PyMOL CGO cylinders between C-alpha atoms (Angstrom):
from pymol import cmd
from pymol.cgo import CYLINDER

trace = [
    CYLINDER, 195.22, 34.40, 51.30, 198.74, 34.83, 52.74, 0.3, 1, 1, 1, 1, 1, 1,
    CYLINDER, 198.74, 34.83, 52.74, 201.48, 36.16, 50.52, 0.3, 1, 1, 1, 1, 1, 1,
    CYLINDER, 201.48, 36.16, 50.52, 203.64, 33.43, 48.95, 0.3, 1, 1, 1, 1, 1, 1,
    CYLINDER, 203.64, 33.43, 48.95, 207.05, 34.13, 47.45, 0.3, 1, 1, 1, 1, 1, 1,
    CYLINDER, 207.05, 34.13, 47.45, 208.86, 32.35, 44.64, 0.3, 1, 1, 1, 1, 1, 1,
    CYLINDER, 208.86, 32.35, 44.64, 212.64, 32.62, 44.40, 0.3, 1, 1, 1, 1, 1, 1,
    CYLINDER, 212.64, 32.62, 44.40, 214.25, 32.07, 41.01, 0.3, 1, 1, 1, 1, 1, 1,
    CYLINDER, 214.25, 32.07, 41.01, 217.98, 31.48, 40.78, 0.3, 1, 1, 1, 1, 1, 1,
    CYLINDER, 217.98, 31.48, 40.78, 219.97, 31.42, 37.55, 0.3, 1, 1, 1, 1, 1, 1,
    CYLINDER, 219.97, 31.42, 37.55, 222.94, 29.17, 38.33, 0.3, 1, 1, 1, 1, 1, 1,
    CYLINDER, 222.94, 29.17, 38.33, 226.30, 29.88, 36.74, 0.3, 1, 1, 1, 1, 1, 1,
    CYLINDER, 226.30, 29.88, 36.74, 229.83, 28.59, 37.06, 0.3, 1, 1, 1, 1, 1, 1,
    CYLINDER, 229.83, 28.59, 37.06, 231.20, 31.53, 39.07, 0.3, 1, 1, 1, 1, 1, 1,
    CYLINDER, 231.20, 31.53, 39.07, 228.14, 33.65, 39.88, 0.3, 1, 1, 1, 1, 1, 1,
    CYLINDER, 228.14, 33.65, 39.88, 224.42, 33.20, 40.32, 0.3, 1, 1, 1, 1, 1, 1,
    CYLINDER, 224.42, 33.20, 40.32, 221.54, 35.63, 39.88, 0.3, 1, 1, 1, 1, 1, 1,
    CYLINDER, 221.54, 35.63, 39.88, 218.49, 35.64, 42.17, 0.3, 1, 1, 1, 1, 1, 1,
    CYLINDER, 218.49, 35.64, 42.17, 215.03, 37.22, 41.87, 0.3, 1, 1, 1, 1, 1, 1,
    CYLINDER, 215.03, 37.22, 41.87, 211.98, 37.03, 44.16, 0.3, 1, 1, 1, 1, 1, 1,
    CYLINDER, 211.98, 37.03, 44.16, 208.37, 37.40, 42.97, 0.3, 1, 1, 1, 1, 1, 1,
    CYLINDER, 208.37, 37.40, 42.97, 205.14, 37.18, 44.93, 0.3, 1, 1, 1, 1, 1, 1,
    CYLINDER, 205.14, 37.18, 44.93, 202.00, 35.15, 44.22, 0.3, 1, 1, 1, 1, 1, 1,
    CYLINDER, 202.00, 35.15, 44.22, 200.64, 38.04, 42.11, 0.3, 1, 1, 1, 1, 1, 1,
    CYLINDER, 200.64, 38.04, 42.11, 203.74, 38.00, 39.89, 0.3, 1, 1, 1, 1, 1, 1,
    CYLINDER, 203.74, 38.00, 39.89, 205.05, 41.30, 41.25, 0.3, 1, 1, 1, 1, 1, 1,
    CYLINDER, 205.05, 41.30, 41.25, 208.80, 41.58, 41.80, 0.3, 1, 1, 1, 1, 1, 1,
    CYLINDER, 208.80, 41.58, 41.80, 209.52, 41.69, 45.53, 0.3, 1, 1, 1, 1, 1, 1,
    CYLINDER, 209.52, 41.69, 45.53, 213.31, 41.71, 45.22, 0.3, 1, 1, 1, 1, 1, 1,
    CYLINDER, 213.31, 41.71, 45.22, 214.77, 42.58, 41.85, 0.3, 1, 1, 1, 1, 1, 1,
    CYLINDER, 214.77, 42.58, 41.85, 217.57, 40.43, 40.51, 0.3, 1, 1, 1, 1, 1, 1,
    CYLINDER, 217.57, 40.43, 40.51, 220.80, 40.51, 42.46, 0.3, 1, 1, 1, 1, 1, 1,
    CYLINDER, 220.80, 40.51, 42.46, 224.03, 38.59, 41.87, 0.3, 1, 1, 1, 1, 1, 1,
    CYLINDER, 224.03, 38.59, 41.87, 225.92, 36.44, 44.34, 0.3, 1, 1, 1, 1, 1, 1,
    CYLINDER, 225.92, 36.44, 44.34, 229.11, 34.43, 43.94, 0.3, 1, 1, 1, 1, 1, 1,
    CYLINDER, 229.11, 34.43, 43.94, 229.33, 30.66, 43.83, 0.3, 1, 1, 1, 1, 1, 1,
    CYLINDER, 229.33, 30.66, 43.83, 231.35, 30.72, 47.06, 0.3, 1, 1, 1, 1, 1, 1,
    CYLINDER, 231.35, 30.72, 47.06, 230.83, 30.55, 50.80, 0.3, 1, 1, 1, 1, 1, 1,
    CYLINDER, 230.83, 30.55, 50.80, 230.57, 34.35, 50.92, 0.3, 1, 1, 1, 1, 1, 1,
    CYLINDER, 230.57, 34.35, 50.92, 228.05, 34.37, 48.08, 0.3, 1, 1, 1, 1, 1, 1,
    CYLINDER, 228.05, 34.37, 48.08, 225.86, 31.75, 49.71, 0.3, 1, 1, 1, 1, 1, 1,
    CYLINDER, 225.86, 31.75, 49.71, 226.10, 33.71, 52.96, 0.3, 1, 1, 1, 1, 1, 1,
    CYLINDER, 226.10, 33.71, 52.96, 224.66, 36.77, 51.21, 0.3, 1, 1, 1, 1, 1, 1,
    CYLINDER, 224.66, 36.77, 51.21, 221.85, 34.63, 49.77, 0.3, 1, 1, 1, 1, 1, 1,
    CYLINDER, 221.85, 34.63, 49.77, 221.22, 33.26, 53.27, 0.3, 1, 1, 1, 1, 1, 1,
    CYLINDER, 221.22, 33.26, 53.27, 220.85, 36.80, 54.63, 0.3, 1, 1, 1, 1, 1, 1,
    CYLINDER, 220.85, 36.80, 54.63, 218.29, 37.61, 51.94, 0.3, 1, 1, 1, 1, 1, 1,
    CYLINDER, 218.29, 37.61, 51.94, 216.32, 34.42, 52.52, 0.3, 1, 1, 1, 1, 1, 1,
    CYLINDER, 216.32, 34.42, 52.52, 216.49, 34.80, 56.32, 0.3, 1, 1, 1, 1, 1, 1,
    CYLINDER, 216.49, 34.80, 56.32, 214.78, 38.18, 55.89, 0.3, 1, 1, 1, 1, 1, 1,
    CYLINDER, 214.78, 38.18, 55.89, 211.71, 36.38, 54.53, 0.3, 1, 1, 1, 1, 1, 1,
    CYLINDER, 211.71, 36.38, 54.53, 209.46, 34.47, 56.95, 0.3, 1, 1, 1, 1, 1, 1,
    CYLINDER, 209.46, 34.47, 56.95, 209.48, 30.70, 56.28, 0.3, 1, 1, 1, 1, 1, 1,
    CYLINDER, 209.48, 30.70, 56.28, 205.70, 30.75, 55.88, 0.3, 1, 1, 1, 1, 1, 1,
    CYLINDER, 205.70, 30.75, 55.88, 206.00, 33.11, 52.91, 0.3, 1, 1, 1, 1, 1, 1,
    CYLINDER, 206.00, 33.11, 52.91, 208.57, 31.14, 50.87, 0.3, 1, 1, 1, 1, 1, 1,
    CYLINDER, 208.57, 31.14, 50.87, 206.59, 28.85, 48.60, 0.3, 1, 1, 1, 1, 1, 1,
    CYLINDER, 206.59, 28.85, 48.60, 209.54, 27.52, 46.61, 0.3, 1, 1, 1, 1, 1, 1,
    CYLINDER, 209.54, 27.52, 46.61, 213.08, 28.23, 45.46, 0.3, 1, 1, 1, 1, 1, 1,
    CYLINDER, 213.08, 28.23, 45.46, 213.83, 27.11, 41.93, 0.3, 1, 1, 1, 1, 1, 1,
    CYLINDER, 213.83, 27.11, 41.93, 216.85, 26.80, 39.69, 0.3, 1, 1, 1, 1, 1, 1,
    CYLINDER, 216.85, 26.80, 39.69, 217.61, 25.06, 36.42, 0.3, 1, 1, 1, 1, 1, 1,
    CYLINDER, 217.61, 25.06, 36.42, 219.37, 21.71, 36.31, 0.3, 1, 1, 1, 1, 1, 1,
    CYLINDER, 219.37, 21.71, 36.31, 222.94, 22.67, 35.41, 0.3, 1, 1, 1, 1, 1, 1,
    CYLINDER, 222.94, 22.67, 35.41, 224.83, 19.49, 36.17, 0.3, 1, 1, 1, 1, 1, 1,
    CYLINDER, 224.83, 19.49, 36.17, 227.58, 19.86, 38.74, 0.3, 1, 1, 1, 1, 1, 1,
    CYLINDER, 227.58, 19.86, 38.74, 227.22, 23.67, 38.87, 0.3, 1, 1, 1, 1, 1, 1,
    CYLINDER, 227.22, 23.67, 38.87, 223.97, 23.22, 40.78, 0.3, 1, 1, 1, 1, 1, 1,
    CYLINDER, 223.97, 23.22, 40.78, 225.33, 20.74, 43.34, 0.3, 1, 1, 1, 1, 1, 1,
    CYLINDER, 225.33, 20.74, 43.34, 226.46, 23.52, 45.71, 0.3, 1, 1, 1, 1, 1, 1,
    CYLINDER, 226.46, 23.52, 45.71, 223.01, 25.09, 45.44, 0.3, 1, 1, 1, 1, 1, 1,
    CYLINDER, 223.01, 25.09, 45.44, 221.21, 21.82, 46.24, 0.3, 1, 1, 1, 1, 1, 1,
    CYLINDER, 221.21, 21.82, 46.24, 223.50, 21.15, 49.19, 0.3, 1, 1, 1, 1, 1, 1,
    CYLINDER, 223.50, 21.15, 49.19, 223.11, 24.69, 50.54, 0.3, 1, 1, 1, 1, 1, 1,
    CYLINDER, 223.11, 24.69, 50.54, 219.30, 24.71, 50.25, 0.3, 1, 1, 1, 1, 1, 1,
    CYLINDER, 219.30, 24.71, 50.25, 218.97, 21.17, 51.61, 0.3, 1, 1, 1, 1, 1, 1,
    CYLINDER, 218.97, 21.17, 51.61, 221.08, 21.92, 54.67, 0.3, 1, 1, 1, 1, 1, 1,
    CYLINDER, 221.08, 21.92, 54.67, 219.13, 25.14, 55.23, 0.3, 1, 1, 1, 1, 1, 1,
    CYLINDER, 219.13, 25.14, 55.23, 215.89, 23.16, 55.06, 0.3, 1, 1, 1, 1, 1, 1,
    CYLINDER, 215.89, 23.16, 55.06, 214.50, 25.32, 52.26, 0.3, 1, 1, 1, 1, 1, 1,
    CYLINDER, 214.50, 25.32, 52.26, 212.02, 23.92, 49.72, 0.3, 1, 1, 1, 1, 1, 1,
    CYLINDER, 212.02, 23.92, 49.72, 213.52, 23.85, 46.25, 0.3, 1, 1, 1, 1, 1, 1,
    CYLINDER, 213.52, 23.85, 46.25, 212.86, 22.49, 42.79, 0.3, 1, 1, 1, 1, 1, 1,
    CYLINDER, 212.86, 22.49, 42.79, 215.47, 21.69, 40.17, 0.3, 1, 1, 1, 1, 1, 1,
    CYLINDER, 215.47, 21.69, 40.17, 213.88, 22.62, 36.84, 0.3, 1, 1, 1, 1, 1, 1,
    CYLINDER, 213.88, 22.62, 36.84, 214.27, 21.44, 33.27, 0.3, 1, 1, 1, 1, 1, 1,
    CYLINDER, 214.27, 21.44, 33.27, 216.06, 24.26, 31.38, 0.3, 1, 1, 1, 1, 1, 1,
    CYLINDER, 216.06, 24.26, 31.38, 214.15, 23.53, 28.16, 0.3, 1, 1, 1, 1, 1, 1,
    CYLINDER, 214.15, 23.53, 28.16, 210.84, 24.12, 29.95, 0.3, 1, 1, 1, 1, 1, 1,
    CYLINDER, 210.84, 24.12, 29.95, 211.93, 27.37, 31.60, 0.3, 1, 1, 1, 1, 1, 1,
    CYLINDER, 211.93, 27.37, 31.60, 213.43, 28.73, 28.36, 0.3, 1, 1, 1, 1, 1, 1,
    CYLINDER, 213.43, 28.73, 28.36, 210.28, 27.85, 26.44, 0.3, 1, 1, 1, 1, 1, 1,
    CYLINDER, 210.28, 27.85, 26.44, 208.17, 29.53, 29.14, 0.3, 1, 1, 1, 1, 1, 1,
    CYLINDER, 208.17, 29.53, 29.14, 210.35, 32.66, 29.12, 0.3, 1, 1, 1, 1, 1, 1,
    CYLINDER, 210.35, 32.66, 29.12, 210.27, 32.88, 25.34, 0.3, 1, 1, 1, 1, 1, 1,
    CYLINDER, 210.27, 32.88, 25.34, 206.48, 32.59, 25.20, 0.3, 1, 1, 1, 1, 1, 1,
    CYLINDER, 206.48, 32.59, 25.20, 206.00, 35.04, 28.07, 0.3, 1, 1, 1, 1, 1, 1,
    CYLINDER, 206.00, 35.04, 28.07, 208.31, 37.75, 26.69, 0.3, 1, 1, 1, 1, 1, 1,
    CYLINDER, 208.31, 37.75, 26.69, 208.50, 36.97, 23.03, 0.3, 1, 1, 1, 1, 1, 1,
    CYLINDER, 208.50, 36.97, 23.03, 211.56, 39.19, 22.60, 0.3, 1, 1, 1, 1, 1, 1,
    CYLINDER, 211.56, 39.19, 22.60, 214.18, 36.49, 23.17, 0.3, 1, 1, 1, 1, 1, 1,
    CYLINDER, 214.18, 36.49, 23.17, 216.00, 38.53, 25.82, 0.3, 1, 1, 1, 1, 1, 1,
    CYLINDER, 216.00, 38.53, 25.82, 218.67, 36.28, 27.34, 0.3, 1, 1, 1, 1, 1, 1,
    CYLINDER, 218.67, 36.28, 27.34, 220.46, 37.66, 30.38, 0.3, 1, 1, 1, 1, 1, 1,
    CYLINDER, 220.46, 37.66, 30.38, 221.11, 36.20, 33.81, 0.3, 1, 1, 1, 1, 1, 1,
    CYLINDER, 221.11, 36.20, 33.81, 218.73, 38.74, 35.39, 0.3, 1, 1, 1, 1, 1, 1,
    CYLINDER, 218.73, 38.74, 35.39, 215.97, 37.91, 32.90, 0.3, 1, 1, 1, 1, 1, 1,
    CYLINDER, 215.97, 37.91, 32.90, 216.56, 34.18, 33.45, 0.3, 1, 1, 1, 1, 1, 1,
    CYLINDER, 216.56, 34.18, 33.45, 216.26, 34.52, 37.25, 0.3, 1, 1, 1, 1, 1, 1,
    CYLINDER, 216.26, 34.52, 37.25, 213.01, 36.47, 36.81, 0.3, 1, 1, 1, 1, 1, 1,
    CYLINDER, 213.01, 36.47, 36.81, 211.72, 33.88, 34.31, 0.3, 1, 1, 1, 1, 1, 1,
    CYLINDER, 211.72, 33.88, 34.31, 212.53, 31.00, 36.69, 0.3, 1, 1, 1, 1, 1, 1,
    CYLINDER, 212.53, 31.00, 36.69, 210.64, 32.68, 39.55, 0.3, 1, 1, 1, 1, 1, 1,
    CYLINDER, 210.64, 32.68, 39.55, 207.68, 33.36, 37.24, 0.3, 1, 1, 1, 1, 1, 1,
    CYLINDER, 207.68, 33.36, 37.24, 207.80, 29.77, 35.97, 0.3, 1, 1, 1, 1, 1, 1,
    CYLINDER, 207.80, 29.77, 35.97, 207.54, 28.49, 39.55, 0.3, 1, 1, 1, 1, 1, 1,
    CYLINDER, 207.54, 28.49, 39.55, 204.50, 30.68, 40.13, 0.3, 1, 1, 1, 1, 1, 1,
    CYLINDER, 204.50, 30.68, 40.13, 202.78, 29.74, 36.86, 0.3, 1, 1, 1, 1, 1, 1,
    CYLINDER, 202.78, 29.74, 36.86, 203.36, 25.98, 37.03, 0.3, 1, 1, 1, 1, 1, 1,
    CYLINDER, 203.36, 25.98, 37.03, 203.08, 25.39, 40.78, 0.3, 1, 1, 1, 1, 1, 1,
    CYLINDER, 203.08, 25.39, 40.78, 206.05, 23.04, 40.91, 0.3, 1, 1, 1, 1, 1, 1,
    CYLINDER, 206.05, 23.04, 40.91, 206.50, 20.77, 43.89, 0.3, 1, 1, 1, 1, 1, 1,
    CYLINDER, 206.50, 20.77, 43.89, 209.60, 20.75, 46.06, 0.3, 1, 1, 1, 1, 1, 1,
    CYLINDER, 209.60, 20.75, 46.06, 212.27, 18.11, 45.64, 0.3, 1, 1, 1, 1, 1, 1,
    CYLINDER, 212.27, 18.11, 45.64, 212.23, 15.41, 48.29, 0.3, 1, 1, 1, 1, 1, 1,
    CYLINDER, 212.23, 15.41, 48.29, 214.53, 15.99, 51.21, 0.3, 1, 1, 1, 1, 1, 1,
    CYLINDER, 214.53, 15.99, 51.21, 217.86, 14.21, 50.95, 0.3, 1, 1, 1, 1, 1, 1,
    CYLINDER, 217.86, 14.21, 50.95, 220.12, 12.86, 53.61, 0.3, 1, 1, 1, 1, 1, 1,
    CYLINDER, 220.12, 12.86, 53.61, 223.35, 14.69, 52.83, 0.3, 1, 1, 1, 1, 1, 1,
    CYLINDER, 223.35, 14.69, 52.83, 225.51, 12.35, 54.92, 0.3, 1, 1, 1, 1, 1, 1,
    CYLINDER, 225.51, 12.35, 54.92, 224.33, 9.44, 52.76, 0.3, 1, 1, 1, 1, 1, 1,
    CYLINDER, 224.33, 9.44, 52.76, 224.96, 11.51, 49.64, 0.3, 1, 1, 1, 1, 1, 1,
    CYLINDER, 224.96, 11.51, 49.64, 228.52, 12.26, 50.72, 0.3, 1, 1, 1, 1, 1, 1,
    CYLINDER, 228.52, 12.26, 50.72, 229.12, 8.58, 51.47, 0.3, 1, 1, 1, 1, 1, 1,
    CYLINDER, 229.12, 8.58, 51.47, 227.89, 7.66, 47.99, 0.3, 1, 1, 1, 1, 1, 1,
    CYLINDER, 227.89, 7.66, 47.99, 230.31, 10.10, 46.44, 0.3, 1, 1, 1, 1, 1, 1,
    CYLINDER, 230.31, 10.10, 46.44, 233.12, 8.77, 48.56, 0.3, 1, 1, 1, 1, 1, 1,
]
cmd.load_cgo(trace, "trace")
């Protein structure tokens, strides 16, 4: 069976944290931070571009209101499969998996990636971003 990778992103106001795990749950790329800016998304793009499309199963992040809008737009335009997750479910999963209540951005990114692997989430439907921008306008 080909290797599949799950990318977990902990979304924040000014910075995000990203972690990549494989289909066996092993960490492929330990957590790394990137800014919520064009430069930050460019560094994420470089990391993701280093992974063959056939290996990326899903990119996931928690629903964080407007903080996640940039992430959805970026991933949608890049044509990457993503899932916006319920924070209550990921926190419950992380708490039951670790049991120690550790709450850091790095741990959250790792927990999100592991949650994607364990629950086999499906990708969000593709959106037409021109229509979305017109709606906002």
